[in-house]
PALUMTOR-826939 format. One record per residue (C-alpha): residue in one letter; x, y, z. Coordinates in pm, whole numbers, plus 32768, in hexadecimal, padded with zeros to 4 digits. Example, Ala and Ser with C-alpha at 12.3 -4.5 7.8 and 13.67 -1.06 7.14 Angstrom:
2
roti; xx; yy; zz
a; 84CE; 7E3E; 830C
s; 8557; 7F96; 82CA
***
This chain:
358
roti; xx; yy; zz
f; B312; A215; 2939
a; B1EA; A19D; 293B
s; B074; A202; 28B1
f; AF22; A1CA; 2953
q; ADC0; A1C3; 28AF
v; AC87; A165; 292E
m; ABE4; A087; 2821
d; AA88; A0D9; 2781
r; AABD; A24B; 2812
h; AB3B; A366; 2715
d; ABD9; A43B; 27F4
g; AD51; A40B; 2777
v; AE8F; A347; 27CA
f; AF50; A3BC; 291F
d; B0C1; A38D; 2902
a; B196; A380; 2A27
e; B31E; A34D; 2A6A
v; B3AC; A26B; 2B52
g; B352; A2DF; 2CBC
e; B24E; A3E0; 2C63
q; B0E7; A3B3; 2CD1
i; AFBC; A400; 2BF2
e; AE33; A449; 2C3E
i; AD65; A388; 2B55
g; AC03; A3F2; 2BFA
s; AAE8; A34D; 2C59
l; AABC; A1D9; 2BCB
e; A9AA; A0D7; 2BB9
i; A993; 9F79; 2C26
e; A9C2; 9EFA; 2AEE
s; AAC4; 9FB9; 2A76
v; ABFF; 9F4E; 2A0B
i; AD77; A007; 2A19
y; AE52; 9FC1; 28E2
m; AFA8; A007; 2943
r; B0B3; 9FE5; 284D
v; B239; A03C; 288C
y; B317; A0DC; 2797
a; B4BD; A100; 2784
c; B533; A247; 26B4
g; B624; A35A; 26FD
r; B5FA; A4BE; 2720
s; B5DC; A5C4; 264D
k; B6A6; A733; 265C
a; B53A; A7A6; 26A0
g; B50C; A6DA; 27B4
g; B3FB; A608; 2725
y; B407; A489; 26C4
s; B4B9; A452; 256C
t; B429; A3A8; 2450
g; B4D0; A265; 244F
r; B428; A1CD; 2584
r; B3F5; A063; 2595
a; B2E2; 9F98; 263B
c; B35B; 9EBD; 276B
g; B208; 9E27; 27C1
e; B0AF; 9E4E; 2835
v; AFC8; 9DCD; 293F
h; AE4E; 9E1B; 2978
i; ADE4; 9E4E; 2AE2
p; AC57; 9E0D; 2B14
i; ABCE; 9EED; 2C29
k; AAB1; 9DED; 2CA2
r; ABD4; 9CEA; 2CD7
l; AC94; 9DFE; 2DC1
l; AB37; 9E42; 2E75
m; AAE5; 9CD3; 2EC2
h; AC52; 9C40; 2F26
f; AD1D; 9D89; 2F7E
n; AC3F; 9E79; 302B
g; AC79; 9F3C; 2ED5
m; ADD9; 9F8C; 2EF1
l; AF27; 9F17; 2E9B
y; B044; 9F7B; 2F61
h; B1C0; 9F5E; 2EEA
n; B144; 9E0D; 2E09
w; B208; 9D70; 2CEA
l; B169; 9D2A; 2BC7
m; B1DE; 9C4C; 2A92
l; B1BE; 9D1D; 2961
e; B13A; 9C50; 282C
s; B1CF; 9C87; 26DF
p; B132; 9DC5; 2620
d; AFF5; 9D8F; 2586
l; B006; 9C1B; 25D3
v; AEC1; 9C07; 2685
d; AE01; 9CDD; 2582
s; AE9C; 9BE8; 2452
v; AE11; 9ABD; 2536
a; ACC8; 9B5E; 257B
s; AC8A; 9B9D; 23FE
t; ACBC; 9A3A; 23B3
g; ABB4; 99E2; 24B6
l; AC50; 9914; 258E
l; AC12; 99F9; 26B3
g; AA98; 99EB; 274C
p; AA1E; 9ADF; 2839
g; AADE; 9B39; 296F
h; AC3B; 9AF2; 28F5
e; ACC4; 9C41; 2985
a; AC8F; 9BB1; 2AD3
q; AD52; 9A6C; 2A75
n; AE46; 9B22; 29D0
f; AE71; 9C1E; 2AF6
d; AE76; 9B03; 2C02
q; AF94; 9A5B; 2B23
a; B065; 9BA6; 2B11
l; B03F; 9BBA; 2CB3
h; B094; 9A38; 2CD3
n; B1DF; 9A4B; 2C05
g; B237; 9BC5; 2C3E
p; B33B; 9B6C; 2D49
r; B39B; 99FB; 2CC6
q; B3E4; 9A4F; 2B58
l; B531; 9AFE; 2B9E
t; B5AA; 9B07; 2A0F
q; B454; 9B8B; 2997
t; B3E9; 9D09; 2979
q; B357; 9D80; 2AC3
v; B2B8; 9EC8; 2B6C
c; B274; 9F2E; 2CBB
v; B13C; 9FDF; 2CEE
t; B04F; A077; 2E06
i; AED7; A0C1; 2DB7
c; AE10; A166; 2ECB
r; ACEF; A250; 2F07
a; AD59; A3ED; 2F63
e; ACFC; A3A1; 30AD
d; ADE4; A28C; 30E6
l; AF1C; A354; 3075
g; B016; A3AD; 31AB
p; B065; A4EF; 3238
t; B13D; A565; 3146
g; B075; A53E; 3019
f; B0FA; A3D8; 2FB2
a; B08E; A278; 3000
d; B18B; A24D; 3113
w; B0E5; A1C0; 3250
d; B172; A22A; 339A
l; B119; A190; 34F2
d; B068; A29E; 356B
a; AF1A; A210; 34AC
s; ADD0; A208; 3559
e; AD29; A0A5; 35A8
e; AC5E; A0BB; 3488
q; AD80; A107; 3383
v; AE21; 9FF1; 3428
m; AD01; 9EE7; 33FC
v; ACBC; 9F94; 3273
r; AE6D; 9F6E; 3221
w; AE9B; 9E13; 32E3
e; AE58; 9D36; 31B8
p; AF00; 9E14; 308D
l; B02A; 9E41; 316E
l; B012; 9CD4; 31DF
q; B015; 9C6B; 307C
s; B14C; 9D61; 300B
q; B20D; 9CC2; 314C
r; B1CA; 9B49; 30B3
q; B262; 9BBB; 2F62
h; B373; 9C50; 2FBD
v; B3DF; 9B23; 30B7
i; B3AD; 9A5C; 2F83
l; B46C; 9B5F; 2EA0
c; B59B; 9B5B; 2F98
a; B588; 99C0; 2FB2
a; B574; 99C2; 2E08
q; B6B9; 9AA9; 2E1C
q; B755; 99CD; 2F06
l; B725; 9895; 2E47
q; B7BD; 9951; 2D00
l; B8FF; 99EE; 2DDB
g; B944; 987E; 2E40
a; B908; 97EC; 2CDC
l; B9F2; 990E; 2C57
r; BAE4; 98CB; 2D72
s; BAFB; 9758; 2D26
r; BB2D; 97A2; 2B9B
d; BC55; 987D; 2BEF
q; BD0E; 979E; 2CDB
t; BCD8; 9684; 2BAE
e; BD76; 977E; 2ABB
t; BE7A; 97E3; 2BCE
r; BEF1; 9668; 2BDA
e; BEFE; 964D; 2A65
i; BFDF; 9765; 2A52
e; C0C4; 96DD; 2B73
r; C0BE; 9587; 2A94
q; C123; 9647; 2975
m; C250; 96F2; 29FE
e; C2CC; 9594; 2A92
a; C2A8; 951F; 293F
l; C356; 9652; 28B9
h; C48B; 9616; 29CB
g; C4AF; 94C6; 2956
r; C4F6; 9528; 27F4
a; C5E8; 9631; 285B
r; C6AE; 951D; 2916
d; C6A2; 9437; 27FD
q; C717; 9535; 26E9
a; C808; 9595; 27F5
a; C887; 9423; 27D6
e; C893; 9448; 267B
l; C940; 9573; 2658
e; CA57; 94D6; 2732
h; CA58; 93BB; 263F
l; CA89; 94BA; 24F8
r; CB99; 952A; 25AF
e; CC45; 93F9; 260B
s; CBFF; 937F; 248E
r; CC92; 94FB; 240F
r; CDC7; 94A4; 24F7
r; CDEE; 934B; 2463
t; CDC3; 93D7; 231E
g; CEC2; 94DF; 2351
r; CFDA; 93A9; 23C2
l; CF7D; 92DF; 228C
v; CFEB; 9420; 21B7
n; D124; 9435; 2257
e; D15D; 92D0; 223F
a; D102; 92DC; 20B4
e; D1DF; 9424; 2089
e; D30B; 9353; 2116
h; D2B8; 921C; 204E
n; D280; 92DD; 1EF1
r; D3E5; 92B0; 1E5B
s; D3F4; 914C; 1E89
d; D2A8; 90C2; 1DE4
q; D1E6; 9196; 1CEF
s; D0BD; 90A3; 1CE1
r; D0C7; 90AC; 1E5D
q; D0BC; 923A; 1E42
e; CF92; 9248; 1D53
q; CEC4; 913A; 1E58
i; CF24; 9230; 1F73
d; CEEE; 936E; 1ECE
f; CD7C; 92CE; 1E79
d; CD4D; 9267; 1FFB
v; CDAC; 93BF; 2037
d; CCB1; 9480; 1F74
a; CBB5; 9394; 1FCD
e; CBFE; 93D5; 2130
r; CBED; 9544; 2110
q; CAA0; 955B; 205C
l; CA10; 9477; 2163
h; CA9A; 9565; 2256
v; CA07; 9693; 218A
d; C89D; 95C2; 2176
l; C8C9; 957C; 2323
k; C909; 96E2; 2339
k; C7E1; 977E; 2269
e; C707; 966C; 2308
l; C772; 96DF; 2472
t; C74C; 9862; 2420
l; C5BA; 97FD; 23D3
l; C583; 971A; 24FE
r; C608; 9830; 25B1
d; C4FC; 992F; 2513
e; C3E5; 9842; 252D
l; C45E; 9802; 26B0
n; C459; 9996; 26DE
k; C303; 99BF; 2633
i; C262; 98BB; 2700
g; C315; 993A; 2845
h; C25A; 9AA3; 27DF
e; C11E; 9A0A; 27B6
a; C126; 993D; 2903
e; C17B; 9A8F; 29BE
a; C063; 9B39; 28FB
k; BF55; 9A1C; 298E
i; BFDA; 9A23; 2AE6
g; BFC1; 9BA9; 2AF0
s; BE8A; 9B91; 2A68
a; BE11; 9A7D; 2B43
n; BEA8; 9B37; 2CA2
i; BDC3; 9C64; 2C14
r; BC9E; 9B99; 2C0F
i; BCCE; 9B06; 2D78
v; BCEE; 9C60; 2DEB
a; BBC3; 9CE0; 2D67
l; BB12; 9B9D; 2DD5
r; BB78; 9BA9; 2F38
d; BB1D; 9D32; 2F28
e; B9C5; 9CC3; 2EC4
r; B997; 9BC6; 2FCA
n; B9EA; 9CAA; 30EB
e; B8EE; 9DB2; 304D
f; B7FA; 9CB1; 3040
a; B83C; 9C4B; 31A8
e; B81C; 9D80; 320D
q; B6D8; 9DDF; 318B
t; B64F; 9C72; 31F0
k; B6AF; 9CFC; 3356
h; B61F; 9E40; 3339
r; B4D9; 9D98; 32D9
v; B4CC; 9CB0; 33E9
h; B4EB; 9DC5; 34C9
a; B3E0; 9E85; 344D
n; B2E8; 9D46; 3443
r; B35C; 9D0E; 35B4
r; B2DA; 9E5A; 3619
l; B18C; 9E57; 355C
r; B133; 9D17; 360F
i; B1A7; 9DB5; 376F
e; B0C7; 9EE1; 371D
r; AF9B; 9DF7; 36AE
d; AFAA; 9D3B; 37F7
e; AFD4; 9E7A; 38C0
l; AE8D; 9EEB; 381E
k; ADD5; 9DA0; 3856
t; AE3F; 9DB6; 39B2
k; ADB0; 9F2C; 39E6
k; AC84; 9ED9; 3933
a; AC51; 9DB7; 3A20
a; AC8B; 9E80; 3B4A
l; AB9E; 9F95; 3AE2
t; AA7B; 9E8A; 3AAD
d; AAB9; 9DFB; 3BF7
e; AAC8; 9F5F; 3C9D
k; A961; 9FC0; 3BE9
e; A8A8; 9E80; 3C64
a; A92B; 9EB2; 3DCD
l; A8B4; A015; 3DA9
m; A753; 9FB7; 3D1A
k; A725; 9EBE; 3E2C
s; A756; 9FB9; 3F4A
l; A676; A08D; 3E85
e; A574; 9F8F; 3E94
e; A5B7; 9F40; 4015
l; A59A; A0BF; 404E
d; A448; A0D1; 3F98
q; A3AF; 9FA6; 4041
t; A42A; A06D; 4191
c; A35D; A1C8; 4141
n; A235; A108; 40CE
i; A22C; A068; 423E
a; A256; A1D0; 42BF
g; A165; A245; 41DF
l; A24B; A30D; 4114
t; A281; A320; 3F85
l; A3E8; A30A; 3F0B
g; A3B1; A31F; 3D84
l; A45F; A1DE; 3D41
q; A39D; A199; 3BFC
g; A402; A2BD; 3B4D
i; A584; A262; 3BAE
r; A547; A10E; 3B23
n; A4BF; A1BC; 39EF
m; A5E5; A29A; 39CB
t; A6D3; A175; 3A0E
q; A627; A0A2; 38E9
g; A63E; A1C4; 3809
s; A799; A1F4; 384D
g; A7FD; A09D; 37F8
a; A75C; A090; 36CB
s; A834; A195; 3645
p; A97C; A146; 3598
r; AA8A; A152; 3654
***
């Protein structure tokens, strides 16, 4: 959830959950809204638990909003500073007057660019700028005056989201390249394991041949043991040595098999994890592409409506000028005939209606 507090005003702190809107009340031009975002769990009673953790904070100067954004923010991303960082730096005297405006501009600039930092999407507007449902969701049925007022905040939000989509696409490409590199490394390790398995199979065949050769030597030694005692002792010694070698090689073969199985399991686990990441990245890419497509269609529709409004306005202006010209000619004709048409009153009414906002 997030907490809002108007600096130098003693009306308390306003808490709001994600997606919830709050009413802060009237603000002065020099007011600064202090916003802090927390992460916490829910207690059984429905309130916030005492183990909440501050994720970041940002200062929003109202004067900056009035000067550059018509006093509104519409679905804008702000990068959060570390908790109490601004106050700690200010206590050292390193920040001069007006640092809130500079920090706010930096937070607004880095919001869609620093994807690894803590961010918050916020909307700030006057009560009369809320949509028909009571929320800050602007539809296409707004009047021309509302379109003019909301155009700058809406354009700023659209710019941010274009930059955000581009940054996410770049991050997705980097992750995909890294996964491809890991996949190639796993394939190389698997090829090395297959090579080791082939070498171990050849060594095992060599051991079997050695065992068969040892058996033949044992048989030959048994046939000649009665003829020469010294030769028998030498043969016994060779047989024992060959048997011990066979036992040692068999133990080594068992260890190599265990190691091969372990490496094979690890390789299968890495390949499975890589496949899961690739599928997740592909889904994210498709989702980002679909969102970008929707935003492009919405922007194209807004531009078409803006051009239609400009065309209608130009047509009405031309009709007004043609009507005024016809009235002046009629007034001159009436004056020649000795009649009074009252064109001055109509002109005054036209000028008065032209001065009122549309």
